[in-house]
N, C-alpha and C positions, 0 to 999 in steps of 0.2 A: 297755217300750219301754226302750233303754239312754239315761239321759242323757249325751251329751258336754257336758263343761265349756265354757266358753270359752275358758281356759287350756290346757287339752287340746286344742282343736280349732285356735288359732294355734300352739303348737308344732307340729302337722303343716304346716302352711300354712311355718312356718320350716325345717322340714324338705323341702321339698320343692325353697325358693327353692335353700338349701345343697347339696340334689344336683345342682343345676344345672350344666352342666360351664362351666369357668373362661372360655370365651372368650364366654360367653353373659353370665355373672356380671360380668363386671365391664364389662360393655355397658350394665347398667342403670342407668343414672346418671337422678335428675333425676325419680324413679317413686316415688310411696308405694302401698305394698301393705297395703291394709286389709280386717276380720273384720268382717262385720254379720251380723244373724241373718236378716232377710227382705227381698227388693226391694223398694223403696216399687212404685207403680203409674205413676210419672215414670222411672224407673229401666227400669220393662218397655217401657215404651213407649220411652222412648231407645234402646232395645237392639233395636227392630221384632219382637218375638216375635209369633206368632201364635200365635192361641186353642190352648190347649191344651199351648204348650209350656213351659217352666222356664226358671229363670235360676241359672245358679250361680254365675258369675263376671260382670262387667263391665269391659271397659277405657274408658278416659274418657281422653284426651289427644291429642297427635299422634304419630302412628307415626314412628317414627325415619328412615323410608323416604323421608316426606314432611315433616320440618323442612329451614329453608334458614337462619335465623338465630333459634337458640335460647337465647341469649343471655338471663337476666335473665328467665323464664318461671316461670309455676307449675309447680308439681311435674305428672307424668300422674297417674293414680289406676287403680291395681287393685282392686276390691273382691272379695273371697271369701265368696258367701254361705252358712253356716253350717248355718240352717233347712233349704230343700233339698237340699243335699248331705247333711244327717243322714238327712231323712225318707226322699229318693231311695233311701237304702243300705241302707235298714230295719233302721237303728241296728246293721250289722254292723261292729265298727272297722276288718277288715281291707278290705270295702268304703269304708268312709269314707274311709280313708290313698288308696286307688286313687282317690276320685273328687277328693278333694282335687289330687293331683299331677296326676290330666289338666286339672281346671278351672286351677290353677295354670300350666301347660305352656300353653292354651290362651291362657289372657286375655295371657302373656307375647309368646307368638305375634303377636299384631294390637301391642301395644306396638312390636316389630321389623316389622311392615308386613304380618301375611300376613291374609289373608282367612279367611273360616270354611272354605272349599272347602280351601285350602293348609293347612290345621291338620289339618282333617280327614284329607285324604291322607296329613300327613307323619304322623301319629301312626296310621294304618293301615299305612303302608308298613314302621313299625319291629321 
C-alpha cells in the first residue's frame, strides 16, 4: 500500500481550495479547514451515518444561508479525513486527488447551505 504523508495530503486539500472559482473562494470567510487521520466515533455519530457508511469529511458550523448575526462567532470547521480517503482510493494517487477534491467541494457545499441531495445532484450535473 502506498503511503501518502500528511504534507502531501494537505497539499492536495490546498490545491482543491485554490481551484475554487473566485466567487466561492472570496465568500469562504470565518471557516477553518483541517486534515485529520480518521474520524472519531463522536464525529461519525454527529454526521448521522448509517452502519457501513464512511466519513470522508465533516462540516461543523452554521451554513451561510442560516446566519443572521454572525459577528464575533467562532469559525466554522471543515475536517477532511485522510485515512478513509486513502484507504477507499486504494492508495491510487489520482483517485486520492479526485476524492480529496470531491470531499472538499462537498463540505464547502454544506458551508454554503446545500443539503447532501443538492450536493450530489450538483456533482452529477456537472
